C-alpha positions in Angstrom: 9.7 1.0 24.4 7.8 1.0 21.1 6.4 4.7 21.2 2.7 4.7 21.7 1.7 1.5 22.6 1.7 3.2 26.0 -1.3 4.9 28.0 -1.7 7.6 25.4 -2.3 4.4 23.3 -6.2 3.8 24.5 -7.1 6.9 23.3 -7.0 5.5 19.4 -10.3 4.0 20.9 -11.9 6.7 21.5 -13.2 6.8 17.9 -17.1 8.6 16.5 -20.3 6.6 18.1 -23.8 8.3 18.7 -22.8 8.9 22.5 -19.6 10.3 21.6 -18.6 8.4 25.2 -18.2 4.9 25.0 -14.6 3.9 25.9 -12.5 0.4 26.4 -14.9 -3.0 27.0 -18.1 -0.7 26.7 -17.1 -0.5 23.0 -17.8 -4.0 22.4 -20.6 -4.1 24.2 -23.0 -4.0 21.0 -22.5 -4.4 17.3 -23.1 -0.7 16.8 -20.4 0.4 18.8 -18.6 -2.2 17.6 -18.5 -1.5 13.8 -18.2 2.2 14.8 -14.1 0.8 17.0 -13.3 -0.9 13.9 -14.6 1.7 11.5 -12.3 4.2 13.0 -9.0 2.1 12.5 -9.9 3.1 8.6 -10.6 6.6 9.8 -7.4 7.6 11.6 -5.6 6.1 8.3 -7.5 7.9 5.9 -6.4 10.7 8.0 -3.2 10.9 9.1 0.3 10.7 7.4 1.0 7.5 7.3 1.7 4.7 5.1 -1.8 4.5 4.2 -2.3 8.1 3.2 0.0 8.5 0.2 3.3 8.3 2.1 4.4 5.0 0.8 3.5 6.0 -2.8 5.5 9.3 -2.4 8.5 8.5 -0.4 9.0 4.8 -1.6 8.3 6.8 -5.4 11.3 8.7 -4.2 13.5 6.1 -3.1 13.4 4.4 -6.4 13.7 6.0 -9.7 10.0 7.2 -10.3 9.3 10.1 -9.0 11.5 13.8 -8.4 12.1 16.2 -5.2 12.0 20.0 -6.8 11.6 21.4 -3.1 14.3 21.7 0.1 12.7 19.7 3.0 16.0 17.9 4.4 13.3 15.2 6.0 12.2 14.4 2.2 15.5 14.9 0.2 16.6 12.1 2.1 14.2 9.1 0.8 15.4 11.3 -2.4 19.2 11.5 -2.8 20.0 9.2 0.1 20.7 7.9 2.1 17.9 8.2 4.9 19.3 9.6 8.7 18.4 7.6 11.3 16.6 10.6 13.0 14.6 11.5 10.2 11.3 12.9 11.0 9.2 11.2 8.1 10.5 7.7 8.7 9.5 7.9 12.4 6.3 9.8 12.2 5.0 8.5 9.1 6.6 5.1 9.3 7.0 3.9 12.6 4.8 5.7 14.9 1.4 5.6 13.3 2.3 2.7 11.7 2.2 1.1 15.2 -0.4 3.4 16.1 -2.3 1.5 14.2 -1.6 -1.7 14.9 -2.0 -1.1 18.1 -5.9 -0.1 18.0 -6.4 -3.5 15.3 -5.2 -5.1 18.3 -7.4 -3.3 20.6 -10.3 -4.2 18.5 -9.1 -8.3 18.3 -9.1 -8.0 22.0 -12.9 -6.6 22.1 -14.1 -9.0 19.4 -12.4 -12.0 21.0 -13.4 -11.0 25.0 -17.2 -9.9 23.8 -19.8 -12.1 25.0 -22.4 -9.4 23.7 -22.1 -9.1 19.7 -24.3 -11.4 17.7 -21.8 -14.1 16.4 -21.4 -12.4 12.4 -20.7 -8.9 13.6 -17.9 -10.7 15.5 -16.6 -12.6 12.6 -16.9 -9.9 10.4 -14.9 -7.8 12.2 -12.2 -9.8 13.4 -11.4 -10.4 9.9 -11.3 -7.4 8.9 -9.1 -6.1 11.5 -6.7 -9.3 11.6 -6.6 -8.4 6.9 -5.3 -5.0 8.7 -2.8 -5.7 10.7 -1.7 -8.1 7.8 -1.4 -5.3 5.5 0.6 -3.2 7.7 2.9 -5.9 8.5 3.3 -6.4 4.9 5.1 -2.9 4.5 6.8 -3.0 7.4 8.5 -5.3 6.2 9.1 -4.5 3.5 11.0 -1.0 4.7 12.7 -2.1 7.7 13.0 -5.9 7.4 12.5 -7.0 11.5 10.3 -5.8 13.4 9.3 -6.0 16.1 6.1 -8.5 16.7 2.9 -6.7 18.2 -0.1 -9.1 18.7 -1.4 -7.7 21.6 -1.9 -4.3 24.0 0.0 -6.1 27.9 2.4 -2.3 27.9 4.4 -4.6 29.9 4.8 -7.4 27.4 5.6 -4.6 24.0 7.5 -1.8 26.4 11.1 -3.9 25.8 10.1 -5.8 22.2 12.6 -6.8 20.0 13.0 -6.8 16.8 11.1 -10.6 15.0 12.4 -12.3 12.4 10.8 -11.4 9.1 9.9 -15.3 8.9 8.3 -14.9 11.8 6.7 -11.9 10.6 6.2 -13.5 7.1 4.2 -16.0 9.2 1.9 -13.8 11.0 0.8 -12.0 8.0 0.1 -15.1 6.3 -2.1 -16.4 9.5 -4.0 -13.3 9.2 -4.2 -13.2 5.6 -5.7 -17.6 5.4 -8.5 -15.9 8.9 -9.1 -13.5 6.8 -10.4 -15.2 4.4 -12.7 -17.5 6.1 -13.8 -14.7 8.3 -14.9 -12.3 4.9 -17.5 -12.7 3.0 -17.6 -11.7 -0.9 -20.3 -9.1 0.1 -18.5 -5.6 1.4 -19.6 -5.2 4.7 -21.2 -1.4 3.5 -22.3 0.1 -0.1 -19.1 0.7 -0.9 -14.9 -0.7 -1.2 -14.0 0.4 1.1 -13.4 -2.0 4.1 -11.9 -5.1 3.3 -14.1 -8.2 2.4 -13.3 -11.7 0.5 -11.8 -10.6 -2.3 -9.7 -8.0 -0.7 -7.6 -10.7 1.9 -7.2 -13.0 -1.7 -5.8 -9.9 -3.4 -3.3 -9.8 -0.7 -2.3 -12.9 -0.3 -2.4 -13.5 -3.8 0.3 -10.8 -3.5 2.0 -12.7 -0.3 2.4 -15.4 -2.3 4.3 -13.7 -5.1 6.7 -11.9 -3.3 7.3 -15.0 -1.4 7.9 -17.2 -4.9 5.0 -19.4 -4.4 4.2 -19.6 -7.6 1.0 -22.0 -7.5 -0.5 -20.8 -4.3 -0.3 -16.9 -6.0 -1.7 -18.2 -9.6 -4.7 -20.1 -7.6 -5.5 -17.1 -5.3 -5.0 -14.8 -8.8 -7.4 -17.3 -10.3 -10.2 -17.4 -7.9 -10.4 -13.2 -8.1 -10.2 -13.0 -11.9 -13.1 -15.9 -12.3 -15.5 -14.6 -9.6 -16.4 -11.8 -12.2 -16.7 -9.9 -9.3 -14.6 -6.9 -11.1 -13.6 -5.7 -14.4 -10.4 -3.7 -16.0 -11.8 -0.2 -16.4 -11.0 2.8 -18.9 -8.1 4.7 -17.8 -9.6 7.6 -16.5 -12.3 6.1 -14.3 -9.7 3.4 -12.4 -9.5 5.7 -9.6 -12.7 7.1 -9.2 -15.0 6.3 -6.2 -15.6 2.3 -6.2 -14.6 2.1 -9.8 -15.9 -1.4 -11.1 -11.2 -2.3 -11.1 -10.9 -1.4 -7.5 -11.0 -4.6 -4.5 -10.2 -2.9 -1.8 -9.8 1.5 -2.2 -9.2 4.0 1.5 -12.8 6.0 1.7 -11.0 9.9 2.2 -12.5 11.9 5.6 -10.8 14.6 6.1 -13.0 17.9 4.4 -12.2 19.6 1.1 -9.8 16.3 0.4 -10.1 13.7 -2.1 -6.9 11.7 -1.9 -3.3 12.6 -0.5 -2.2 11.4 -3.3 -3.6 13.2 -5.4 -2.9 16.5 -2.7 0.9 16.0 -2.8 0.8 15.3 -6.7 -1.0 18.3 -8.1 0.4 21.2 -9.3 -1.2 24.7 -7.5 -1.5 26.8 -9.9 0.8 29.0 -9.5 3.8 26.3 -8.6 5.7 23.6 -10.5 4.8 19.8 -9.0 6.7 19.1 -5.8 6.9 15.2 -6.8 7.5 15.2 -11.0 8.2 12.3 -12.7 11.1 11.2 -13.1 13.1 11.0 -17.3 13.5 7.4 -16.8 9.8 6.9 -16.2 9.0 8.7 -18.7 10.7 7.4 -21.5 9.6 3.9 -20.1 6.1 4.0 -22.0 5.0 3.0 -24.9 3.7 5.1 -27.9 0.3 5.9 -27.8 -0.1 3.8 -24.6 -3.5 5.2 -23.4 -2.0 4.9 -19.7 0.6 7.7 -20.8 -2.5 10.4 -21.7 -5.3 9.3 -18.8 -2.3 9.0 -15.9 0.6 11.7 -16.9 0.0 15.8 -17.3 2.2 18.2 -17.9 3.1 21.5 -16.8 5.6 24.2 -17.9 7.0 26.8 -15.4 10.3 29.7 -16.5 10.1 27.2 -19.6 10.7 23.8 -17.9 8.4 21.1 -19.0 7.2 19.1 -15.7 5.5 15.9 -16.2 3.9 14.5 -12.6 1.2 11.8 -11.9 -2.0 12.6 -12.9 -3.4 9.1 -11.7 -5.4 11.2 -9.2 -6.8 14.5 -10.5 -8.7 16.3 -7.8 -6.5 18.5 -5.5 -7.9 20.0 -2.1 -10.8 22.3 -2.3 -12.3 24.0 0.0 -14.9 25.9 -1.7 -18.7 25.3 -1.9 -18.1 23.4 -5.0 -15.9 20.0 -3.4 -16.9 16.9 -4.8 -15.8 13.7 -3.4 -15.4 11.4 -6.5 -11.4 10.1 -6.0 -11.0 7.6 -3.5 -7.1 6.1 -3.1 -6.4 2.8 -4.5 -5.3 0.0 -2.6 -5.6 -3.1 -4.8 -7.2 -3.9 -7.7 -7.5 -5.8 -10.3 -5.0 -4.9 -12.9 -2.3 -6.3 -10.2 -4.3 -9.7 -9.8 -3.9 -10.1 -13.5 -0.3 -9.3 -13.9 0.5 -11.5 -10.5 -0.9 -14.6 -12.1 0.8 -13.6 -15.6 4.2 -14.3 -13.8 3.5 -16.9 -11.4 2.2 -18.6 -15.1 5.6 -17.7 -16.8 7.5 -20.0 -13.6 5.2 -22.7 -14.0 5.9 -22.6 -17.7 2.2 -22.0 -18.7 3.3 -19.2 -21.2 0.2 -18.8 -23.4 -2.1 -18.5 -20.3 0.6 -15.6 -19.0 0.6 -14.1 -22.4 -3.3 -14.2 -22.0 -3.0 -11.9 -18.8 -0.5 -9.2 -19.8 -3.0 -8.8 -23.7 -5.5 -8.2 -21.3 -3.8 -4.9 -19.5 -1.8 -4.3 -22.9 -5.4 -4.3 -24.3 -6.8 -1.8 -21.8 -3.7 0.6 -22.5 -4.4 0.6 -26.7 -1.4 -0.9 -27.1 -0.3 -4.1 -29.5 -0.8 -7.3 -28.3 2.0 -9.8 -26.8 0.1 -12.7 -28.7 0.6 -11.2 -32.5 3.3 -9.3 -32.3 5.6 -12.3 -30.2 3.9 -14.6 -30.0 7.5 -17.4 -29.6 8.4 -15.3 -26.9 10.7 -16.6 -24.4 9.8 -17.0 -20.5 13.1 -14.9 -19.5 11.6 -12.0 -22.2 8.0 -13.2 -21.4 9.2 -11.9 -17.7 10.7 -9.1 -18.6 7.3 -7.8 -20.4 5.8 -7.8 -17.2 8.0 -6.7 -14.6 7.6 -3.4 -18.0 3.9 -3.7 -17.3 3.7 -3.7 -13.8 6.6 -0.6 -14.0 4.2 1.1 -16.5 0.6 -0.1 -14.7 1.7 1.1 -11.5 4.1 4.3 -11.5 3.4 6.5 -8.3 0.8 3.7 -6.8 2.1 2.7 -2.8 6.0 1.8 -3.7 5.2 -1.4 -6.5 8.3 -0.4 -8.4 10.4 0.1 -5.3 9.3 -3.6 -3.8 9.3 -5.1 -7.4 13.1 -4.0 -7.4 13.9 -5.5 -4.8 12.0 -8.6 -4.8 13.6 -9.8 -8.4 17.0 -8.5 -7.5 17.4 -5.4 -9.8 17.6 -2.9 -6.6 21.5 -2.7 -6.6 22.1 -2.7 -10.6 19.3 -0.1 -11.1 20.1 2.3 -8.7 23.4 2.9 -8.5 23.2 3.9 -11.9 20.9 6.3 -11.4 22.3 7.2 -7.2 26.1 7.4 -6.9 27.3 5.7 -3.9 24.4 3.4 -3.8 25.1 0.9 -1.1 23.6 -2.5 -0.9 22.5 -1.6 2.4 19.8 1.2 2.0 17.8 -1.7 0.7 16.1 -1.2 4.0 15.3 1.9 5.7 17.1 2.6 9.5 15.4 2.2 12.5 15.0 5.6 13.8 17.4 5.8 16.2 14.7 7.8 18.5 13.3 4.8 18.8 16.5 2.3 19.8 17.2 5.2 22.5 14.2 4.3 24.1 14.3 0.6 23.6 17.3 -1.0 24.6 16.4 -4.1 22.4 15.8 -3.2 19.1 19.0 -2.9 16.7 19.7 -1.1 13.7 19.9 -1.9 10.5 23.7 -2.5 8.5 24.8 0.6 7.2 23.5 3.0 9.7 24.4 4.7 12.7 
């Protein structure tokens, strides 16, 4: 069976509430309790080692060509050097078990919302939209990492106990249906006074990315344009982008653990006496253009034993348990810069080159770099697309696995990885299904190349 979808998962619905006693169907007896149940998903994602709390950024960055690993933990070393063992504990815990735990919680909330007769129609619609967005988000990352995965949409134990893997095509259909539904159910306003819960624009942003990955250029361009022309979001100065509720943020994850800002900041920033655990690779640092403001704002360095280590500095706060602690940074999930580069890429494929150049130049202007419109006004489609991928590499380094997923979707993964990791095989483009899960569920199969 899929671990954590049985009896133990019911405990996940014991979220904070006024009397700390409501459980099961009682969670959806009134608006306040239902809000508490859905908020519990965000809190669990933020406070657990999972793909939504820094793991996808670190481990996909190690797996690609962005990060170096300077410590010795075997489970992490496998992501850096490869291949990943089928019994890798990080793989199973952070990416498989915890993601399905969250999916179970989403499904439980959707069932509770659907069956409730006491919630106001507005609250019911909004919470349903948030849950459908979250389920789409989880499955989007799961298929990027694992390919075919079990598509769990109910909480019934008998249904889920021996579920086989579902084809990527079917999972994509579910993701699209959830995002389209979320776009209709959610309003432009955020459910709170912060950008830490999904609204309509979060659903549209993920939809734009989904269409981009599917090469649905017209649909992706339209979704991106809808966000840009709404004028709800504006690009911020590089040093302000990753602050809580920055003007660029479409959706962020609010830290919930005492003493913590973001998990990314805590993992990337070195202590005063140690070298960085996950410094940037030379492949990445060498790819910055001269005078790029992103380099000075988002990269820092430390010299240890005569060696200079460059490390991600998008987040500037490490764990702090003293009285001076201030919560100033939220983990960025979706932001406007991605939307501009989504539209630019679509416009190249739609032969709207002047529009693509304009979108790239919005990003380059913020970075203080020469504009494409001035330096290469007659650039070809092929070269322009290379510039877009270069901008994506720099803009989204050490951020949510963008680099690894871009290499895969553009067909550049093998030629890139074989030059830096000898012995690389195309079967490594997918991660293995954790063996403990296969041993529990005889209907689960393994990805090619893993035993």
